[in-house]
LOPA-459349 format. One record per residue (C-alpha): x, y, z. Coordinates in steps of 0.001 Angstrom, whole numbers. Example, Ala and Ser with C-alpha at 12.3 -4.5 7.8 and 13.67 -1.06 7.14 Angstrom:
<x=12300	y=-4500	z=7800> .
<x=13670	y=-1060	z=7140> .
# end
This chain:
<x=136781	y=-17849	z=-74064> .
<x=138656	y=-16255	z=-77200> .
<x=140581	y=-13806	z=-75103> .
<x=141351	y=-16821	z=-72823> .
<x=142737	y=-18703	z=-75536> .
<x=144511	y=-15887	z=-77077> .
<x=146273	y=-15123	z=-73806> .
<x=147194	y=-19157	z=-73308> .
<x=148772	y=-19184	z=-76781> .
<x=151237	y=-16585	z=-75617> .
<x=152831	y=-19598	z=-73488> .
<x=152310	y=-22516	z=-75559> .
<x=155123	y=-25029	z=-75134> .
<x=156928	y=-22851	z=-72428> .
<x=154608	y=-24624	z=-69640> .
<x=156124	y=-28040	z=-70681> .
<x=155147	y=-30108	z=-69135> .
<x=152010	y=-29165	z=-68339> .
<x=149408	y=-27747	z=-71076> .
<x=148809	y=-24454	z=-71947> .
<x=145574	y=-22886	z=-70262> .
<x=143974	y=-19308	z=-70190> .
<x=141576	y=-18001	z=-68200> .
<x=139023	y=-14761	z=-68170> .
<x=136890	y=-13500	z=-65415> .
<x=133649	y=-11573	z=-66028> .
<x=131737	y=-9753	z=-63649> .
<x=127927	y=-9936	z=-63342> .
<x=127115	y=-7430	z=-65850> .
<x=129661	y=-9260	z=-68355> .
<x=132259	y=-6754	z=-67864> .
<x=136022	y=-8038	z=-68471> .
<x=138068	y=-8298	z=-64817> .
<x=140876	y=-10315	z=-66144> .
<x=142424	y=-12500	z=-68434> .
<x=145724	y=-14429	z=-67662> .
<x=147513	y=-17970	z=-68414> .
<x=149430	y=-20607	z=-66917> .
<x=153049	y=-19777	z=-67518> .
<x=155154	y=-22335	z=-66018> .
<x=155213	y=-25639	z=-64594> .
<x=155120	y=-25843	z=-60661> .
<x=153855	y=-22182	z=-60650> .
<x=150275	y=-21045	z=-60222> .
<x=147463	y=-22099	z=-62769> .
<x=145774	y=-19933	z=-65281> .
<x=142292	y=-19758	z=-62999> .
<x=144548	y=-18694	z=-60014> .
<x=146508	y=-15892	z=-61703> .
<x=143274	y=-14817	z=-63327> .
<x=141645	y=-14356	z=-59876> .
<x=144286	y=-12788	z=-58455> .
<x=143897	y=-10299	z=-61154> .
<x=139993	y=-9892	z=-61028> .
<x=140237	y=-9604	z=-57067> .
<x=142977	y=-6724	z=-57214> .
<x=140619	y=-4953	z=-60127> .
<x=137537	y=-5469	z=-57577> .
<x=139125	y=-4670	z=-54354> .
<x=141812	y=-2229	z=-55053> .
<x=144155	y=-4509	z=-52814> .
<x=147487	y=-4786	z=-54769> .
<x=149324	y=-6804	z=-52143> .
<x=149383	y=-10063	z=-54231> .
<x=150030	y=-8137	z=-58001> .
<x=153327	y=-9978	z=-58452> .
<x=152559	y=-13214	z=-56420> .
<x=152690	y=-16335	z=-58359> .
<x=152756	y=-18756	z=-55198> .
<x=149805	y=-20931	z=-55771> .
<x=150084	y=-22334	z=-52039> .
<x=149753	y=-18428	z=-50716> .
<x=147185	y=-17408	z=-53500> .
<x=145090	y=-20567	z=-52721> .
<x=145050	y=-19581	z=-49279> .
<x=144726	y=-15973	z=-48860> .
<x=142037	y=-15032	z=-51692> .
<x=139294	y=-16734	z=-50265> .
<x=140079	y=-15006	z=-47001> .
<x=140284	y=-11868	z=-48686> .
<x=137844	y=-11917	z=-51317> .
<x=134786	y=-13040	z=-49284> .
<x=131849	y=-12504	z=-51697> .
<x=133434	y=-10614	z=-54367> .
<x=132720	y=-13380	z=-56979> .
<x=129332	y=-14541	z=-55943> .
<x=128026	y=-13231	z=-59079> .
<x=130776	y=-13748	z=-61518> .
<x=131684	y=-16151	z=-64092> .
<x=135558	y=-17602	z=-64940> .
<x=136091	y=-18969	z=-68467> .
<x=138754	y=-21643	z=-68452> .
<x=140126	y=-23327	z=-71657> .
<x=140819	y=-26613	z=-69938> .
<x=138807	y=-28318	z=-67117> .
<x=140013	y=-26985	z=-63510> .
<x=142004	y=-29401	z=-62101> .
<x=140825	y=-31688	z=-59189> .
<x=143921	y=-32877	z=-57747> .
<x=146682	y=-31516	z=-55624> .
<x=149998	y=-31848	z=-57004> .
<x=153023	y=-28967	z=-57296> .
<x=149636	y=-26785	z=-56489> .
<x=146305	y=-27039	z=-55129> .
<x=143473	y=-28009	z=-56889> .
<x=142007	y=-25116	z=-59045> .
<x=138547	y=-26530	z=-58582> .
<x=138974	y=-26232	z=-54781> .
<x=139476	y=-22381	z=-55149> .
<x=136895	y=-21560	z=-57290> .
<x=134231	y=-23586	z=-55207> .
<x=135802	y=-21633	z=-51988> .
<x=135159	y=-18108	z=-53837> .
<x=131597	y=-19124	z=-54720> .
<x=131701	y=-18081	z=-58448> .
<x=128249	y=-18194	z=-60037> .
<x=129170	y=-19901	z=-63111> .
<x=132129	y=-21906	z=-64549> .
<x=132553	y=-21785	z=-68528> .
<x=135103	y=-24918	z=-69764> .
<x=136223	y=-25185	z=-73429> .
<x=138076	y=-29039	z=-73174> .
<x=137622	y=-31287	z=-70854> .
<x=140876	y=-32532	z=-69274> .
<x=142289	y=-35729	z=-70837> .
<x=144677	y=-36249	z=-67923> .
<x=142429	y=-38598	z=-65534> .
<x=144690	y=-37582	z=-62435> .
<x=143708	y=-34279	z=-63001> .
<x=140200	y=-34675	z=-64341> .
<x=136977	y=-34342	z=-62335> .
<x=136905	y=-30736	z=-61589> .
<x=133585	y=-30021	z=-63604> .
<x=131674	y=-32679	z=-61501> .
<x=133289	y=-30912	z=-58245> .
<x=132145	y=-27759	z=-59454> .
<x=128574	y=-28696	z=-59980> .
<x=128357	y=-30731	z=-56573> .
<x=129412	y=-27225	z=-55098> .
<x=126326	y=-25673	z=-56664> .
<x=127964	y=-23748	z=-59328> .
<x=126600	y=-23727	z=-62556> .
<x=128906	y=-25132	z=-65051> .
<x=128793	y=-25166	z=-69063> .
<x=131282	y=-27315	z=-71018> .
<x=132405	y=-27352	z=-74519> .
<x=132362	y=-23654	z=-75373> .
<x=135014	y=-23228	z=-78327> .
<x=135672	y=-26851	z=-77726> .
<x=137550	y=-27487	z=-80977> .
<x=139698	y=-24297	z=-80701> .
<x=140621	y=-25542	z=-76816> .
<x=141251	y=-28827	z=-77873> .
<x=143953	y=-28026	z=-80437> .
<x=145670	y=-25709	z=-77785> .
<x=146289	y=-28867	z=-75505> .
<x=147258	y=-31383	z=-78760> .
<x=151160	y=-31044	z=-77679> .
<x=150177	y=-31861	z=-74130> .
<x=147915	y=-34778	z=-75454> .
<x=150579	y=-36230	z=-77298> .
<x=153701	y=-35860	z=-75069> .
<x=151664	y=-37554	z=-72275> .
<x=152146	y=-41258	z=-74120> .
<x=154414	y=-40543	z=-76667> .
<x=156203	y=-37613	z=-78610> .
<x=155061	y=-34183	z=-79687> .
<x=157328	y=-32612	z=-82850> .
<x=157617	y=-29306	z=-84152> .
<x=159730	y=-27574	z=-86499> .
<x=160805	y=-24097	z=-86277> .
<x=161279	y=-22067	z=-89149> .
<x=162016	y=-18211	z=-89937> .
<x=161839	y=-16863	z=-93270> .
<x=161599	y=-13406	z=-95030> .
<x=158526	y=-12332	z=-96938> .
<x=159886	y=-13752	z=-100068> .
<x=160484	y=-17544	z=-98260> .
<x=164224	y=-16697	z=-98058> .
<x=165547	y=-18839	z=-95194> .
<x=169306	y=-18596	z=-95279> .
<x=171778	y=-15976	z=-95252> .
<x=172386	y=-15179	z=-91590> .
<x=169882	y=-13724	z=-88777> .
<x=166394	y=-13466	z=-89991> .
<x=163731	y=-13491	z=-87270> .
<x=164251	y=-10221	z=-84595> .
<x=165475	y=-10475	z=-81219> .
<x=162162	y=-11021	z=-79911> .
<x=161507	y=-14041	z=-81725> .
<x=164966	y=-15229	z=-81103> .
<x=164440	y=-15020	z=-77505> .
<x=161242	y=-17046	z=-77774> .
<x=163190	y=-19613	z=-79567> .
<x=166017	y=-19703	z=-76721> .
<x=163359	y=-19763	z=-73812> .
<x=161710	y=-23029	z=-75623> .
<x=165076	y=-24656	z=-76019> .
<x=165111	y=-24513	z=-72207> .
<x=162140	y=-26611	z=-71973> .
<x=162397	y=-29268	z=-74626> .
<x=163881	y=-32759	z=-73970> .
<x=165571	y=-32660	z=-77378> .
<x=166881	y=-30152	z=-80007> .
<x=167245	y=-32059	z=-83611> .
<x=169562	y=-30237	z=-86270> .
<x=169897	y=-31096	z=-89550> .
<x=173402	y=-32496	z=-90194> .
<x=173574	y=-30201	z=-93361> .
<x=172607	y=-27027	z=-91164> .
<x=175615	y=-27955	z=-88626> .
<x=178238	y=-28284	z=-91459> .
<x=177348	y=-24972	z=-93054> .
<x=176412	y=-22700	z=-90312> .
<x=178354	y=-24161	z=-87377> .
<x=175741	y=-23095	z=-84874> .
<x=176064	y=-22749	z=-80951> .
<x=172473	y=-23759	z=-80405> .
<x=172153	y=-22601	z=-76557> .
<x=169801	y=-20330	z=-74808> .
<x=172194	y=-17583	z=-73882> .
<x=169581	y=-15097	z=-74787> .
<x=167477	y=-16044	z=-71510> .
<x=170633	y=-17128	z=-69286> .
<x=169154	y=-20858	z=-69554> .
<x=170329	y=-23987	z=-70249> .
<x=171288	y=-25418	z=-73402> .
<x=169359	y=-28254	z=-74752> .
<x=170806	y=-31646	z=-75805> .
<x=171158	y=-31963	z=-79417> .
<x=170626	y=-34711	z=-81917> .
<x=172289	y=-34143	z=-84985> .
<x=170077	y=-35852	z=-88056> .
<x=172459	y=-37465	z=-90349> .
<x=173301	y=-40839	z=-91658> .
<x=177176	y=-39811	z=-91962> .
<x=178244	y=-38604	z=-88308> .
<x=181589	y=-39086	z=-89653> .
<x=181513	y=-35867	z=-91686> .
<x=180528	y=-33443	z=-88852> .
<x=183455	y=-31611	z=-87701> .
<x=183645	y=-31736	z=-83696> .
<x=185166	y=-28318	z=-83569> .
<x=181930	y=-26698	z=-84038> .
<x=180354	y=-24428	z=-81097> .
<x=177807	y=-26799	z=-80256> .
<x=180110	y=-29544	z=-79067> .
<x=181614	y=-27153	z=-76597> .
<x=178549	y=-26158	z=-74670> .
<x=179269	y=-27531	z=-71070> .
<x=176535	y=-30209	z=-69728> .
<x=175398	y=-30691	z=-73015> .
<x=174963	y=-34469	z=-74493> .
<x=175352	y=-34363	z=-78111> .
<x=174251	y=-37623	z=-80272> .
<x=173705	y=-38545	z=-83925> .
<x=170898	y=-40397	z=-85144> .
<x=168869	y=-41367	z=-88568> .
<x=165477	y=-41097	z=-86948> .
<x=163716	y=-38744	z=-84426> .
<x=163609	y=-39701	z=-80662> .
<x=160638	y=-41419	z=-79678> .
<x=159533	y=-39583	z=-76778> .
<x=159159	y=-36154	z=-75211> .
<x=158902	y=-32714	z=-76675> .
<x=161046	y=-32408	z=-79810> .
<x=162224	y=-29394	z=-81475> .
<x=163625	y=-29282	z=-85037> .
<x=165754	y=-26883	z=-86319> .
<x=167130	y=-27132	z=-89970> .
<x=166989	y=-26152	z=-93730> .
<x=164922	y=-27351	z=-96464> .
<x=166494	y=-30815	z=-96573> .
<x=165731	y=-31521	z=-93002> .
<x=161933	y=-30470	z=-93526> .
<x=161821	y=-32216	z=-96425> .
<x=163011	y=-35596	z=-95023> .
<x=161051	y=-34993	z=-91768> .
<x=157756	y=-33620	z=-93229> .
<x=155772	y=-36487	z=-92497> .
<x=156915	y=-36911	z=-88609> .
<x=156444	y=-33210	z=-87909> .
<x=152918	y=-32428	z=-85559> .
<x=153168	y=-28812	z=-86013> .
<x=155427	y=-25929	z=-87354> .
<x=156218	y=-22735	z=-85782> .
<x=157180	y=-20105	z=-88620> .
<x=158502	y=-16587	z=-88111> .
<x=158235	y=-14411	z=-91033> .
<x=160207	y=-11076	z=-91256> .
<x=159127	y=-8179	z=-92898> .
<x=161603	y=-7742	z=-95323> .
<x=162743	y=-9171	z=-98948> .
<x=166132	y=-10676	z=-99935> .
<x=167959	y=-12945	z=-102404> .
<x=168633	y=-16472	z=-101135> .
<x=167399	y=-19941	z=-100923> .
<x=163818	y=-20619	z=-100385> .
<x=162430	y=-24217	z=-99279> .
<x=160318	y=-26369	z=-101548> .
<x=158203	y=-29830	z=-101554> .
<x=154817	y=-30066	z=-100908> .
<x=153077	y=-30118	z=-97517> .
<x=149705	y=-28759	z=-96468> .
<x=149094	y=-27304	z=-93168> .
<x=146257	y=-25533	z=-90981> .
<x=146684	y=-22392	z=-89342> .
<x=146245	y=-22692	z=-85750> .
<x=146988	y=-19216	z=-84390> .
<x=148997	y=-16247	z=-85181> .
<x=150353	y=-13359	z=-83510> .
<x=153151	y=-10797	z=-83736> .
<x=156504	y=-11623	z=-81954> .
<x=158386	y=-8202	z=-82013> .
<x=158381	y=-6944	z=-85990> .
<x=157842	y=-10778	z=-87165> .
<x=154695	y=-12368	z=-87619> .
<x=154886	y=-16324	z=-85750> .
<x=152220	y=-18493	z=-86990> .
<x=151268	y=-21823	z=-85464> .
<x=150976	y=-24342	z=-88073> .
<x=149403	y=-27756	z=-87791> .
<x=150264	y=-30648	z=-90402> .
<x=147292	y=-31835	z=-92325> .
# end
């Protein structure tokens, strides 16, 4: 389950408006056959991609190695796999879905393949998709629930919040000694991640002082994606120069507001002032730490965070932090 969790974190927020989900398949002797994760809304779910990879490992049939068409995989895998999975176990961080939406129900695929056991981390909080566990049990499959439950529920916290309101995260890059200004800090891999997330969010909030000083563009050029709509957090919109590059991006809406939007996936980029002003409205922080020291401005102000996950992002350390 921990392998499935780690893989899911690689796609956290990139699956919006779907939750991040990871899965792993092991053979009858506990041998790891595959680990994968849901990567993008509308594409195959974590269970389907992981079963695809496990099927390739067991059969040597590589025809579907790059296929992420959920409908094709749901149709073809039961026909080709036959009884390959009768003694296998699939671990899933979130209860397999039981409904057909943009993709078929994962619970139906697992049942059709005749898995011996399904191990579930968190139960699905979405009533439209829940019920997969019951369906699998009715198909004669052993179902274990609540394995690494706390970690699996933390993984889907953004999904739970944006379903009925908003999820707010602050992106910040710093050096090892906490400097946050003076030009580009994070590496290209980290900046590409930020640009990918910008294509998914509902609103990018940027501090007014950051706009005045940095005169940013705030687009998604590194991934060739659509630039996000921007809300400039300021009480003094008249002080903002409308010739700053972010106003010149085609198809973008720019608004001014003294408060955050009340719905959706909201990303905040800014400096110390913005962080201090909004610290009580932030759910999570995504922090990139670059491996060098420099002179410059550090941020201040007391706030405690809980470490949810960390990984390497190119040369940087990437940390997911939850506000306490």
